[in-house]
Every structure is written in C-alpha cells, then in structure tokens.
PDB file as gemmi writes it, atoms N, CA and C in Angstrom:
CRYST1    1.000    1.000    1.000  90.00  90.00  90.00 P 1                      
ATOM      1  N   MET A   1     119.842  42.457 117.794  1.00  0.00           N  
ATOM      2  CA  MET A   1     119.722  43.817 117.297  1.00  0.00           C  
ATOM      3  C   MET A   1     118.315  44.339 117.623  1.00  0.00           C  
ATOM      4  N   THR A   2     118.243  45.527 118.170  1.00  0.00           N  
ATOM      5  CA  THR A   2     116.927  46.064 118.535  1.00  0.00           C  
ATOM      6  C   THR A   2     116.385  46.930 117.406  1.00  0.00           C  
ATOM      7  N   GLU A   3     115.078  46.921 117.301  1.00  0.00           N  
ATOM      8  CA  GLU A   3     114.413  47.739 116.277  1.00  0.00           C  
ATOM      9  C   GLU A   3     114.403  49.195 116.724  1.00  0.00           C  
ATOM     10  N   PRO A   4     114.570  50.135 115.804  1.00  0.00           N  
ATOM     11  CA  PRO A   4     114.439  51.544 116.199  1.00  0.00           C  
ATOM     12  C   PRO A   4     112.993  51.819 116.628  1.00  0.00           C  
ATOM     13  N   THR A   5     112.844  52.650 117.645  1.00  0.00           N  
ATOM     14  CA  THR A   5     111.495  52.907 118.155  1.00  0.00           C  
ATOM     15  C   THR A   5     110.706  53.812 117.215  1.00  0.00           C  
ATOM     16  N   GLU A   6     111.410  54.628 116.444  1.00  0.00           N  
ATOM     17  CA  GLU A   6     110.707  55.521 115.526  1.00  0.00           C  
ATOM     18  C   GLU A   6     111.041  55.132 114.098  1.00  0.00           C  
ATOM     19  N   ALA A   7     110.008  54.957 113.292  1.00  0.00           N  
ATOM     20  CA  ALA A   7     110.230  54.606 111.892  1.00  0.00           C  
ATOM     21  C   ALA A   7     110.854  55.805 111.174  1.00  0.00           C  
ATOM     22  N   PRO A   8     111.741  55.550 110.212  1.00  0.00           N  
ATOM     23  CA  PRO A   8     112.309  56.677 109.474  1.00  0.00           C  
ATOM     24  C   PRO A   8     111.199  57.410 108.715  1.00  0.00           C  
ATOM     25  N   GLN A   9     111.375  58.713 108.561  1.00  0.00           N  
ATOM     26  CA  GLN A   9     110.356  59.497 107.862  1.00  0.00           C  
ATOM     27  C   GLN A   9     110.391  59.202 106.369  1.00  0.00           C  
ATOM     28  N   THR A  10     109.229  59.221 105.761  1.00  0.00           N  
ATOM     29  CA  THR A  10     109.150  59.071 104.311  1.00  0.00           C  
ATOM     30  C   THR A  10     109.579  60.393 103.663  1.00  0.00           C  
ATOM     31  N   PRO A  11     109.950  60.352 102.387  1.00  0.00           N  
ATOM     32  CA  PRO A  11     110.294  61.614 101.715  1.00  0.00           C  
ATOM     33  C   PRO A  11     109.166  62.653 101.817  1.00  0.00           C  
ATOM     34  N   ALA A  12     107.918  62.218 101.740  1.00  0.00           N  
ATOM     35  CA  ALA A  12     106.790  63.156 101.838  1.00  0.00           C  
ATOM     36  C   ALA A  12     106.743  63.806 103.222  1.00  0.00           C  
ATOM     37  N   GLN A  13     106.999  63.011 104.263  1.00  0.00           N  
ATOM     38  CA  GLN A  13     106.999  63.563 105.627  1.00  0.00           C  
ATOM     39  C   GLN A  13     108.157  64.536 105.813  1.00  0.00           C  
ATOM     40  N   ILE A  14     109.296  64.221 105.236  1.00  0.00           N  
ATOM     41  CA  ILE A  14     110.467  65.093 105.344  1.00  0.00           C  
ATOM     42  C   ILE A  14     110.171  66.432 104.672  1.00  0.00           C  
ATOM     43  N   ARG A  15     109.538  66.385 103.494  1.00  0.00           N  
ATOM     44  CA  ARG A  15     109.171  67.630 102.778  1.00  0.00           C  
ATOM     45  C   ARG A  15     108.201  68.459 103.618  1.00  0.00           C  
ATOM     46  N   ARG A  16     107.188  67.800 104.178  1.00  0.00           N  
ATOM     47  CA  ARG A  16     106.197  68.517 104.997  1.00  0.00           C  
ATOM     48  C   ARG A  16     106.851  69.148 106.225  1.00  0.00           C  
ATOM     49  N   THR A  17     107.730  68.385 106.878  1.00  0.00           N  
ATOM     50  CA  THR A  17     108.424  68.900 108.068  1.00  0.00           C  
ATOM     51  C   THR A  17     109.243  70.131 107.712  1.00  0.00           C  
ATOM     52  N   ALA A  18     109.979  70.081 106.594  1.00  0.00           N  
ATOM     53  CA  ALA A  18     110.781  71.234 106.156  1.00  0.00           C  
ATOM     54  C   ALA A  18     109.872  72.437 105.906  1.00  0.00           C  
ATOM     55  N   LEU A  19     108.728  72.193 105.289  1.00  0.00           N  
ATOM     56  CA  LEU A  19     107.780  73.269 105.014  1.00  0.00           C  
ATOM     57  C   LEU A  19     107.263  73.882 106.308  1.00  0.00           C  
ATOM     58  N   TYR A  20     106.829  73.051 107.246  1.00  0.00           N  
ATOM     59  CA  TYR A  20     106.247  73.542 108.506  1.00  0.00           C  
ATOM     60  C   TYR A  20     107.285  74.297 109.334  1.00  0.00           C  
ATOM     61  N   LEU A  21     108.510  73.785 109.376  1.00  0.00           N  
ATOM     62  CA  LEU A  21     109.567  74.460 110.148  1.00  0.00           C  
ATOM     63  C   LEU A  21     109.864  75.833 109.568  1.00  0.00           C  
ATOM     64  N   THR A  22     109.872  75.939 108.236  1.00  0.00           N  
ATOM     65  CA  THR A  22     110.143  77.223 107.584  1.00  0.00           C  
ATOM     66  C   THR A  22     108.974  78.174 107.802  1.00  0.00           C  
ATOM     67  N   LEU A  23     107.752  77.682 107.631  1.00  0.00           N  
ATOM     68  CA  LEU A  23     106.562  78.515 107.824  1.00  0.00           C  
ATOM     69  C   LEU A  23     106.498  79.068 109.248  1.00  0.00           C  
ATOM     70  N   ALA A  24     106.885  78.254 110.217  1.00  0.00           N  
ATOM     71  CA  ALA A  24     106.828  78.669 111.629  1.00  0.00           C  
ATOM     72  C   ALA A  24     107.736  79.868 111.905  1.00  0.00           C  
ATOM     73  N   GLN A  25     108.715  80.101 111.027  1.00  0.00           N  
ATOM     74  CA  GLN A  25     109.667  81.197 111.238  1.00  0.00           C  
ATOM     75  C   GLN A  25     109.203  82.533 110.655  1.00  0.00           C  
ATOM     76  N   VAL A  26     108.143  82.530 109.845  1.00  0.00           N  
ATOM     77  CA  VAL A  26     107.680  83.785 109.233  1.00  0.00           C  
ATOM     78  C   VAL A  26     107.140  84.682 110.343  1.00  0.00           C  
ATOM     79  N   PRO A  27     107.759  85.852 110.543  1.00  0.00           N  
ATOM     80  CA  PRO A  27     107.367  86.681 111.690  1.00  0.00           C  
ATOM     81  C   PRO A  27     106.018  87.373 111.498  1.00  0.00           C  
ATOM     82  N   GLN A  28     105.426  87.740 112.608  1.00  0.00           N  
ATOM     83  CA  GLN A  28     104.171  88.473 112.609  1.00  0.00           C  
ATOM     84  C   GLN A  28     104.336  89.757 111.802  1.00  0.00           C  
ATOM     85  N   GLY A  29     103.326  90.082 111.005  1.00  0.00           N  
ATOM     86  CA  GLY A  29     103.379  91.305 110.213  1.00  0.00           C  
ATOM     87  C   GLY A  29     104.151  91.170 108.913  1.00  0.00           C  
ATOM     88  N   LYS A  30     104.636  89.961 108.618  1.00  0.00           N  
ATOM     89  CA  LYS A  30     105.373  89.724 107.372  1.00  0.00           C  
ATOM     90  C   LYS A  30     104.664  88.642 106.573  1.00  0.00           C  
ATOM     91  N   VAL A  31     104.880  88.633 105.255  1.00  0.00           N  
ATOM     92  CA  VAL A  31     104.259  87.633 104.376  1.00  0.00           C  
ATOM     93  C   VAL A  31     105.307  87.060 103.435  1.00  0.00           C  
ATOM     94  N   VAL A  32     105.011  85.871 102.905  1.00  0.00           N  
ATOM     95  CA  VAL A  32     105.845  85.239 101.873  1.00  0.00           C  
ATOM     96  C   VAL A  32     104.906  84.674 100.818  1.00  0.00           C  
ATOM     97  N   SER A  33     105.434  84.445  99.629  1.00  0.00           N  
ATOM     98  CA  SER A  33     104.633  83.790  98.598  1.00  0.00           C  
ATOM     99  C   SER A  33     104.821  82.281  98.715  1.00  0.00           C  
ATOM    100  N   TYR A  34     103.903  81.548  98.112  1.00  0.00           N  
ATOM    101  CA  TYR A  34     104.004  80.078  98.117  1.00  0.00           C  
ATOM    102  C   TYR A  34     105.354  79.648  97.542  1.00  0.00           C  
ATOM    103  N   GLY A  35     105.761  80.292  96.452  1.00  0.00           N  
ATOM    104  CA  GLY A  35     107.030  79.949  95.807  1.00  0.00           C  
ATOM    105  C   GLY A  35     108.237  80.250  96.673  1.00  0.00           C  
ATOM    106  N   GLN A  36     108.220  81.420  97.336  1.00  0.00           N  
ATOM    107  CA  GLN A  36     109.322  81.782  98.240  1.00  0.00           C  
ATOM    108  C   GLN A  36     109.440  80.766  99.364  1.00  0.00           C  
ATOM    109  N   LEU A  37     108.288  80.409  99.938  1.00  0.00           N  
ATOM    110  CA  LEU A  37     108.276  79.471 101.057  1.00  0.00           C  
ATOM    111  C   LEU A  37     108.861  78.129 100.623  1.00  0.00           C  
ATOM    112  N   ALA A  38     108.473  77.659  99.443  1.00  0.00           N  
ATOM    113  CA  ALA A  38     109.008  76.397  98.924  1.00  0.00           C  
ATOM    114  C   ALA A  38     110.518  76.481  98.782  1.00  0.00           C  
ATOM    115  N   GLU A  39     110.996  77.591  98.212  1.00  0.00           N  
ATOM    116  CA  GLU A  39     112.431  77.759  98.007  1.00  0.00           C  
ATOM    117  C   GLU A  39     113.183  77.811  99.334  1.00  0.00           C  
ATOM    118  N   MET A  40     112.663  78.584 100.294  1.00  0.00           N  
ATOM    119  CA  MET A  40     113.325  78.719 101.594  1.00  0.00           C  
ATOM    120  C   MET A  40     113.365  77.389 102.342  1.00  0.00           C  
ATOM    121  N   ALA A  41     112.371  76.537 102.101  1.00  0.00           N  
ATOM    122  CA  ALA A  41     112.322  75.237 102.770  1.00  0.00           C  
ATOM    123  C   ALA A  41     113.166  74.197 102.039  1.00  0.00           C  
ATOM    124  N   GLY A  42     113.825  74.616 100.954  1.00  0.00           N  
ATOM    125  CA  GLY A  42     114.679  73.693 100.204  1.00  0.00           C  
ATOM    126  C   GLY A  42     113.888  72.759  99.307  1.00  0.00           C  
ATOM    127  N   LEU A  43     112.699  73.185  98.899  1.00  0.00           N  
ATOM    128  CA  LEU A  43     111.827  72.327  98.095  1.00  0.00           C  
ATOM    129  C   LEU A  43     111.786  72.734  96.628  1.00  0.00           C  
ATOM    130  N   GLY A  44     112.636  73.690  96.255  1.00  0.00           N  
ATOM    131  CA  GLY A  44     112.689  74.107  94.855  1.00  0.00           C  
ATOM    132  C   GLY A  44     111.426  74.839  94.430  1.00  0.00           C  
ATOM    133  N   ARG A  45     110.994  74.542  93.212  1.00  0.00           N  
ATOM    134  CA  ARG A  45     109.850  75.245  92.633  1.00  0.00           C  
ATOM    135  C   ARG A  45     108.566  74.451  92.893  1.00  0.00           C  
ATOM    136  N   ALA A  46     108.158  74.440  94.144  1.00  0.00           N  
ATOM    137  CA  ALA A  46     107.013  73.599  94.531  1.00  0.00           C  
ATOM    138  C   ALA A  46     105.863  74.437  95.078  1.00  0.00           C  
ATOM    139  N   ALA A  47     105.624  75.608  94.470  1.00  0.00           N  
ATOM    140  CA  ALA A  47     104.605  76.526  94.983  1.00  0.00           C  
ATOM    141  C   ALA A  47     103.229  75.862  95.068  1.00  0.00           C  
ATOM    142  N   ARG A  48     102.850  75.130  94.051  1.00  0.00           N  
ATOM    143  CA  ARG A  48     101.516  74.496  94.061  1.00  0.00           C  
ATOM    144  C   ARG A  48     101.417  73.431  95.143  1.00  0.00           C  
ATOM    145  N   TRP A  49     102.501  72.675  95.313  1.00  0.00           N  
ATOM    146  CA  TRP A  49     102.506  71.659  96.376  1.00  0.00           C  
ATOM    147  C   TRP A  49     102.367  72.327  97.737  1.00  0.00           C  
ATOM    148  N   VAL A  50     103.045  73.462  97.929  1.00  0.00           N  
ATOM    149  CA  VAL A  50     102.950  74.202  99.191  1.00  0.00           C  
ATOM    150  C   VAL A  50     101.500  74.609  99.430  1.00  0.00           C  
ATOM    151  N   GLY A  51     100.848  75.159  98.419  1.00  0.00           N  
ATOM    152  CA  GLY A  51      99.456  75.577  98.546  1.00  0.00           C  
ATOM    153  C   GLY A  51      98.545  74.420  98.909  1.00  0.00           C  
ATOM    154  N   ARG A  52      98.738  73.294  98.228  1.00  0.00           N  
ATOM    155  CA  ARG A  52      97.920  72.100  98.508  1.00  0.00           C  
ATOM    156  C   ARG A  52      98.152  71.606  99.930  1.00  0.00           C  
ATOM    157  N   THR A  53      99.412  71.562 100.334  1.00  0.00           N  
ATOM    158  CA  THR A  53      99.761  71.058 101.661  1.00  0.00           C  
ATOM    159  C   THR A  53      99.186  71.964 102.749  1.00  0.00           C  
ATOM    160  N   LEU A  54      99.293  73.280 102.559  1.00  0.00           N  
ATOM    161  CA  LEU A  54      98.759  74.205 103.560  1.00  0.00           C  
ATOM    162  C   LEU A  54      97.236  74.120 103.636  1.00  0.00           C  
ATOM    163  N   SER A  55      96.596  73.791 102.515  1.00  0.00           N  
ATOM    164  CA  SER A  55      95.130  73.698 102.529  1.00  0.00           C  
ATOM    165  C   SER A  55      94.659  72.491 103.343  1.00  0.00           C  
ATOM    166  N   GLN A  56      95.574  71.576 103.641  1.00  0.00           N  
ATOM    167  CA  GLN A  56      95.233  70.371 104.404  1.00  0.00           C  
ATOM    168  C   GLN A  56      95.615  70.468 105.873  1.00  0.00           C  
ATOM    169  N   LEU A  57      96.065  71.633 106.320  1.00  0.00           N  
ATOM    170  CA  LEU A  57      96.421  71.790 107.738  1.00  0.00           C  
ATOM    171  C   LEU A  57      95.169  71.634 108.600  1.00  0.00           C  
ATOM    172  N   PRO A  58      95.328  71.086 109.799  1.00  0.00           N  
ATOM    173  CA  PRO A  58      94.158  70.996 110.689  1.00  0.00           C  
ATOM    174  C   PRO A  58      93.665  72.385 111.080  1.00  0.00           C  
ATOM    175  N   GLU A  59      92.371  72.490 111.373  1.00  0.00           N  
ATOM    176  CA  GLU A  59      91.780  73.788 111.673  1.00  0.00           C  
ATOM    177  C   GLU A  59      92.420  74.473 112.870  1.00  0.00           C  
ATOM    178  N   ASP A  60      92.870  73.686 113.829  1.00  0.00           N  
ATOM    179  CA  ASP A  60      93.425  74.270 115.060  1.00  0.00           C  
ATOM    180  C   ASP A  60      94.944  74.454 114.999  1.00  0.00           C  
ATOM    181  N   THR A  61      95.514  74.454 113.795  1.00  0.00           N  
ATOM    182  CA  THR A  61      96.966  74.586 113.667  1.00  0.00           C  
ATOM    183  C   THR A  61      97.445  75.929 114.218  1.00  0.00           C  
ATOM    184  N   SER A  62      98.647  75.924 114.785  1.00  0.00           N  
ATOM    185  CA  SER A  62      99.230  77.179 115.267  1.00  0.00           C  
ATOM    186  C   SER A  62     100.176  77.765 114.216  1.00  0.00           C  
ATOM    187  N   LEU A  63     100.348  77.071 113.086  1.00  0.00           N  
ATOM    188  CA  LEU A  63     101.223  77.591 112.028  1.00  0.00           C  
ATOM    189  C   LEU A  63     100.587  78.825 111.393  1.00  0.00           C  
ATOM    190  N   PRO A  64     101.403  79.829 111.067  1.00  0.00           N  
ATOM    191  CA  PRO A  64     100.862  81.075 110.509  1.00  0.00           C  
ATOM    192  C   PRO A  64     100.577  80.974 109.011  1.00  0.00           C  
ATOM    193  N   TRP A  65      99.676  80.084 108.630  1.00  0.00           N  
ATOM    194  CA  TRP A  65      99.342  79.853 107.209  1.00  0.00           C  
ATOM    195  C   TRP A  65      98.837  81.122 106.524  1.00  0.00           C  
ATOM    196  N   HIS A  66      98.248  82.019 107.314  1.00  0.00           N  
ATOM    197  CA  HIS A  66      97.660  83.238 106.739  1.00  0.00           C  
ATOM    198  C   HIS A  66      98.725  84.193 106.198  1.00  0.00           C  
ATOM    199  N   ARG A  67      99.999  83.949 106.519  1.00  0.00           N  
ATOM    200  CA  ARG A  67     101.078  84.822 106.046  1.00  0.00           C  
ATOM    201  C   ARG A  67     101.625  84.382 104.690  1.00  0.00           C  
ATOM    202  N   VAL A  68     101.014  83.361 104.085  1.00  0.00           N  
ATOM    203  CA  VAL A  68     101.479  82.850 102.796  1.00  0.00           C  
ATOM    204  C   VAL A  68     100.500  83.303 101.711  1.00  0.00           C  
ATOM    205  N   LEU A  69     101.042  83.968 100.679  1.00  0.00           N  
ATOM    206  CA  LEU A  69     100.220  84.559  99.630  1.00  0.00           C  
ATOM    207  C   LEU A  69     100.642  84.058  98.264  1.00  0.00           C  
ATOM    208  N   GLY A  70      99.788  84.314  97.296  1.00  0.00           N  
ATOM    209  CA  GLY A  70     100.128  83.999  95.917  1.00  0.00           C  
ATOM    210  C   GLY A  70     101.183  84.969  95.400  1.00  0.00           C  
ATOM    211  N   ALA A  71     101.629  84.725  94.179  1.00  0.00           N  
ATOM    212  CA  ALA A  71     102.669  85.567  93.571  1.00  0.00           C  
ATOM    213  C   ALA A  71     102.236  87.027  93.556  1.00  0.00           C  
ATOM    214  N   GLY A  72     103.181  87.904  93.828  1.00  0.00           N  
ATOM    215  CA  GLY A  72     102.901  89.331  93.802  1.00  0.00           C  
ATOM    216  C   GLY A  72     102.039  89.816  94.952  1.00  0.00           C  
ATOM    217  N   GLY A  73     101.888  88.989  96.005  1.00  0.00           N  
ATOM    218  CA  GLY A  73     101.125  89.412  97.167  1.00  0.00           C  
ATOM    219  C   GLY A  73      99.627  89.196  97.051  1.00  0.00           C  
ATOM    220  N   ARG A  74      99.204  88.407  96.069  1.00  0.00           N  
ATOM    221  CA  ARG A  74      97.777  88.167  95.843  1.00  0.00           C  
ATOM    222  C   ARG A  74      97.237  87.155  96.848  1.00  0.00           C  
ATOM    223  N   ILE A  75      96.083  87.458  97.401  1.00  0.00           N  
ATOM    224  CA  ILE A  75      95.434  86.510  98.306  1.00  0.00           C  
ATOM    225  C   ILE A  75      94.700  85.482  97.449  1.00  0.00           C  
ATOM    226  N   SER A  76      95.046  84.218  97.624  1.00  0.00           N  
ATOM    227  CA  SER A  76      94.502  83.164  96.772  1.00  0.00           C  
ATOM    228  C   SER A  76      93.113  82.709  97.209  1.00  0.00           C  
ATOM    229  N   LEU A  77      92.836  82.825  98.512  1.00  0.00           N  
ATOM    230  CA  LEU A  77      91.547  82.352  99.016  1.00  0.00           C  
ATOM    231  C   LEU A  77      90.452  83.356  98.662  1.00  0.00           C  
ATOM    232  N   PRO A  78      89.296  82.859  98.217  1.00  0.00           N  
ATOM    233  CA  PRO A  78      88.239  83.781  97.782  1.00  0.00           C  
ATOM    234  C   PRO A  78      87.667  84.616  98.918  1.00  0.00           C  
ATOM    235  N   ALA A  79      87.411  85.890  98.628  1.00  0.00           N  
ATOM    236  CA  ALA A  79      86.748  86.768  99.595  1.00  0.00           C  
ATOM    237  C   ALA A  79      85.358  86.190  99.848  1.00  0.00           C  
ATOM    238  N   GLY A  80      84.937  86.222 101.096  1.00  0.00           N  
ATOM    239  CA  GLY A  80      83.620  85.680 101.419  1.00  0.00           C  
ATOM    240  C   GLY A  80      83.662  84.226 101.863  1.00  0.00           C  
ATOM    241  N   SER A  81      84.803  83.539 101.595  1.00  0.00           N  
ATOM    242  CA  SER A  81      84.942  82.168 102.090  1.00  0.00           C  
ATOM    243  C   SER A  81      85.425  82.252 103.533  1.00  0.00           C  
ATOM    244  N   PRO A  82      85.062  81.275 104.372  1.00  0.00           N  
ATOM    245  CA  PRO A  82      85.495  81.353 105.782  1.00  0.00           C  
ATOM    246  C   PRO A  82      87.007  81.486 105.929  1.00  0.00           C  
ATOM    247  N   SER A  83      87.779  80.683 105.188  1.00  0.00           N  
ATOM    248  CA  SER A  83      89.236  80.748 105.341  1.00  0.00           C  
ATOM    249  C   SER A  83      89.786  82.032 104.726  1.00  0.00           C  
ATOM    250  N   GLY A  84      89.187  82.504 103.629  1.00  0.00           N  
ATOM    251  CA  GLY A  84      89.626  83.756 103.017  1.00  0.00           C  
ATOM    252  C   GLY A  84      89.387  84.943 103.936  1.00  0.00           C  
ATOM    253  N   ASP A  85      88.202  84.971 104.557  1.00  0.00           N  
ATOM    254  CA  ASP A  85      87.893  86.053 105.493  1.00  0.00           C  
ATOM    255  C   ASP A  85      88.810  86.000 106.706  1.00  0.00           C  
ATOM    256  N   GLU A  86      89.088  84.781 107.175  1.00  0.00           N  
ATOM    257  CA  GLU A  86      89.971  84.635 108.335  1.00  0.00           C  
ATOM    258  C   GLU A  86      91.378  85.119 107.998  1.00  0.00           C  
ATOM    259  N   GLN A  87      91.858  84.766 106.792  1.00  0.00           N  
ATOM    260  CA  GLN A  87      93.198  85.200 106.391  1.00  0.00           C  
ATOM    261  C   GLN A  87      93.281  86.728 106.359  1.00  0.00           C  
ATOM    262  N   ARG A  88      92.295  87.369 105.752  1.00  0.00           N  
ATOM    263  CA  ARG A  88      92.302  88.831 105.665  1.00  0.00           C  
ATOM    264  C   ARG A  88      92.263  89.462 107.056  1.00  0.00           C  
ATOM    265  N   ALA A  89      91.403  88.920 107.934  1.00  0.00           N  
ATOM    266  CA  ALA A  89      91.275  89.461 109.299  1.00  0.00           C  
ATOM    267  C   ALA A  89      92.581  89.293 110.077  1.00  0.00           C  
ATOM    268  N   ARG A  90      93.203  88.116 109.964  1.00  0.00           N  
ATOM    269  CA  ARG A  90      94.463  87.873 110.690  1.00  0.00           C  
ATOM    270  C   ARG A  90      95.566  88.815 110.215  1.00  0.00           C  
ATOM    271  N   LEU A  91      95.648  89.012 108.892  1.00  0.00           N  
ATOM    272  CA  LEU A  91      96.674  89.912 108.354  1.00  0.00           C  
ATOM    273  C   LEU A  91      96.440  91.328 108.855  1.00  0.00           C  
ATOM    274  N   ARG A  92      95.196  91.793 108.810  1.00  0.00           N  
ATOM    275  CA  ARG A  92      94.897  93.148 109.288  1.00  0.00           C  
ATOM    276  C   ARG A  92      95.222  93.278 110.769  1.00  0.00           C  
ATOM    277  N   ASP A  93      94.922  92.239 111.558  1.00  0.00           N  
ATOM    278  CA  ASP A  93      95.241  92.255 112.990  1.00  0.00           C  
ATOM    279  C   ASP A  93      96.738  92.416 113.224  1.00  0.00           C  
ATOM    280  N   GLU A  94      97.554  91.942 112.286  1.00  0.00           N  
ATOM    281  CA  GLU A  94      99.008  92.042 112.414  1.00  0.00           C  
ATOM    282  C   GLU A  94      99.542  93.323 111.775  1.00  0.00           C  
ATOM    283  N   GLY A  95      98.629  94.195 111.344  1.00  0.00           N  
ATOM    284  CA  GLY A  95      99.051  95.459 110.761  1.00  0.00           C  
ATOM    285  C   GLY A  95      99.428  95.377 109.294  1.00  0.00           C  
ATOM    286  N   VAL A  96      98.969  94.330 108.614  1.00  0.00           N  
ATOM    287  CA  VAL A  96      99.258  94.166 107.184  1.00  0.00           C  
ATOM    288  C   VAL A  96      97.988  94.529 106.407  1.00  0.00           C  
ATOM    289  N   PRO A  97      97.981  95.696 105.737  1.00  0.00           N  
ATOM    290  CA  PRO A  97      96.767  96.084 105.010  1.00  0.00           C  
ATOM    291  C   PRO A  97      96.545  95.226 103.762  1.00  0.00           C  
ATOM    292  N   VAL A  98      95.289  94.910 103.504  1.00  0.00           N  
ATOM    293  CA  VAL A  98      94.911  94.161 102.305  1.00  0.00           C  
ATOM    294  C   VAL A  98      94.094  95.117 101.437  1.00  0.00           C  
ATOM    295  N   ARG A  99      94.588  95.402 100.235  1.00  0.00           N  
ATOM    296  CA  ARG A  99      93.871  96.296  99.319  1.00  0.00           C  
ATOM    297  C   ARG A  99      93.718  95.606  97.975  1.00  0.00           C  
ATOM    298  N   ASN A 100      92.489  95.620  97.452  1.00  0.00           N  
ATOM    299  CA  ASN A 100      92.205  94.970  96.159  1.00  0.00           C  
ATOM    300  C   ASN A 100      92.707  93.532  96.149  1.00  0.00           C  
ATOM    301  N   ASN A 101      92.496  92.834  97.263  1.00  0.00           N  
ATOM    302  CA  ASN A 101      92.870  91.419  97.358  1.00  0.00           C  
ATOM    303  C   ASN A 101      94.379  91.188  97.316  1.00  0.00           C  
ATOM    304  N   ARG A 102      95.142  92.234  97.600  1.00  0.00           N  
ATOM    305  CA  ARG A 102      96.603  92.123  97.566  1.00  0.00           C  
ATOM    306  C   ARG A 102      97.238  92.739  98.796  1.00  0.00           C  
ATOM    307  N   VAL A 103      98.453  92.252  99.080  1.00  0.00           N  
ATOM    308  CA  VAL A 103      99.286  92.822 100.135  1.00  0.00           C  
ATOM    309  C   VAL A 103     100.519  93.381  99.432  1.00  0.00           C  
ATOM    310  N   ASP A 104     101.005  94.527  99.871  1.00  0.00           N  
ATOM    311  CA  ASP A 104     102.211  95.123  99.307  1.00  0.00           C  
ATOM    312  C   ASP A 104     103.409  94.278  99.753  1.00  0.00           C  
ATOM    313  N   ILE A 105     103.811  93.375  98.858  1.00  0.00           N  
ATOM    314  CA  ILE A 105     104.861  92.409  99.221  1.00  0.00           C  
ATOM    315  C   ILE A 105     106.221  93.099  99.325  1.00  0.00           C  
ATOM    316  N   GLN A 106     106.391  94.239  98.640  1.00  0.00           N  
ATOM    317  CA  GLN A 106     107.650  94.985  98.778  1.00  0.00           C  
ATOM    318  C   GLN A 106     107.794  95.491 100.212  1.00  0.00           C  
ATOM    319  N   ARG A 107     106.675  95.936 100.771  1.00  0.00           N  
ATOM    320  CA  ARG A 107     106.695  96.532 102.095  1.00  0.00           C  
ATOM    321  C   ARG A 107     106.593  95.490 103.207  1.00  0.00           C  
ATOM    322  N   HIS A 108     105.804  94.452 102.984  1.00  0.00           N  
ATOM    323  CA  HIS A 108     105.521  93.486 104.051  1.00  0.00           C  
ATOM    324  C   HIS A 108     106.144  92.107 103.814  1.00  0.00           C  
ATOM    325  N   GLY A 109     106.868  91.962 102.705  1.00  0.00           N  
ATOM    326  CA  GLY A 109     107.483  90.664 102.412  1.00  0.00           C  
ATOM    327  C   GLY A 109     108.600  90.339 103.388  1.00  0.00           C  
ATOM    328  N   TRP A 110     108.686  89.077 103.772  1.00  0.00           N  
ATOM    329  CA  TRP A 110     109.742  88.633 104.684  1.00  0.00           C  
ATOM    330  C   TRP A 110     110.948  88.206 103.901  1.00  0.00           C  
ATOM    331  N   ARG A 111     112.066  88.817 104.186  1.00  0.00           N  
ATOM    332  CA  ARG A 111     113.322  88.416 103.561  1.00  0.00           C  
ATOM    333  C   ARG A 111     114.303  88.086 104.663  1.00  0.00           C  
ATOM    334  N   PRO A 112     114.374  86.816 105.027  1.00  0.00           N  
ATOM    335  CA  PRO A 112     115.310  86.440 106.105  1.00  0.00           C  
ATOM    336  C   PRO A 112     116.739  86.767 105.690  1.00  0.00           C  
ATOM    337  N   VAL A 113     117.508  87.208 106.644  1.00  0.00           N  
ATOM    338  CA  VAL A 113     118.905  87.559 106.365  1.00  0.00           C  
ATOM    339  C   VAL A 113     119.674  86.280 106.077  1.00  0.00           C  
ATOM    340  N   GLU A 114     120.386  86.292 104.978  1.00  0.00           N  
ATOM    341  CA  GLU A 114     121.207  85.122 104.642  1.00  0.00           C  
ATOM    342  C   GLU A 114     122.436  85.105 105.537  1.00  0.00           C  
ATOM    343  N   HIS A 115     122.699  83.974 106.133  1.00  0.00           N  
ATOM    344  CA  HIS A 115     123.894  83.845 106.977  1.00  0.00           C  
ATOM    345  C   HIS A 115     125.009  83.244 106.132  1.00  0.00           C  
ATOM    346  N   SER A 116     126.067  83.973 105.973  1.00  0.00           N  
ATOM    347  CA  SER A 116     127.189  83.410 105.218  1.00  0.00           C  
ATOM    348  C   SER A 116     128.224  82.900 106.208  1.00  0.00           C  
ATOM    349  N   GLY A 117     128.735  81.699 105.926  1.00  0.00           N  
ATOM    350  CA  GLY A 117     129.663  81.053 106.828  1.00  0.00           C  
ATOM    351  C   GLY A 117     131.024  81.618 106.694  1.00  0.00           C  
TER     352      GLY A 117                                                      
END                                                                             
C-alpha cells in the first residue's frame, strides 16, 4: 500500500481554506462584514476568528482583506496605523467612500446571489 503524497488537511486548515476561497470572491468595490464572511464560508458565527485569521495574512497576500469590515460597515483598523491607512486607501481606490470610519454597507455590501437547485 502506498502512502498518500499529500497529508490530509487539519480542521484548522480546512476552515482557513474555506475562508480564503470565500474572501477571494468578494468583488472589487464591494464589502462584507467579518460575520457575513464567516457565514458565507460555512463557518457559522466566527466573526472574531475571521478577524484574527485575516490579521495573520502575509503582507504580500493577493486576497482582498481590505474589503472586510466590522459590523455595520465600521473599519476596525485604527486610522493612522499602516494597515488601517492602506485599507482606507484601497477602498477609496475601488470607489468605496469611507466617512466617519464607516462604509455604507447598504450601498456597497456584497450580497452574492443565492443559487437554488
């Protein structure tokens, strides 16, 4: 019997993969909350885990982490911090206005169309 060349993923790796795959689908100019992203990735009510996991992404990641906001469209990263400033700049570059540390989630929130079988 031969050994599989790839080790099976741990539950933590499976959760991270689901999160990254879902995040990669958030289109330019749209935003989601940490809680929405967790739910869409099938992770239930794991908003804090999503925030922690995204904070550990490598600096050169191509994932659109800047499109993920706190509840109600609030930007969680502090103004004046390098990552907070980068998030605000990236959102503005995509045509998403940031006012009073918030994004209008009604207007810019991503709601993927549910596919019914």
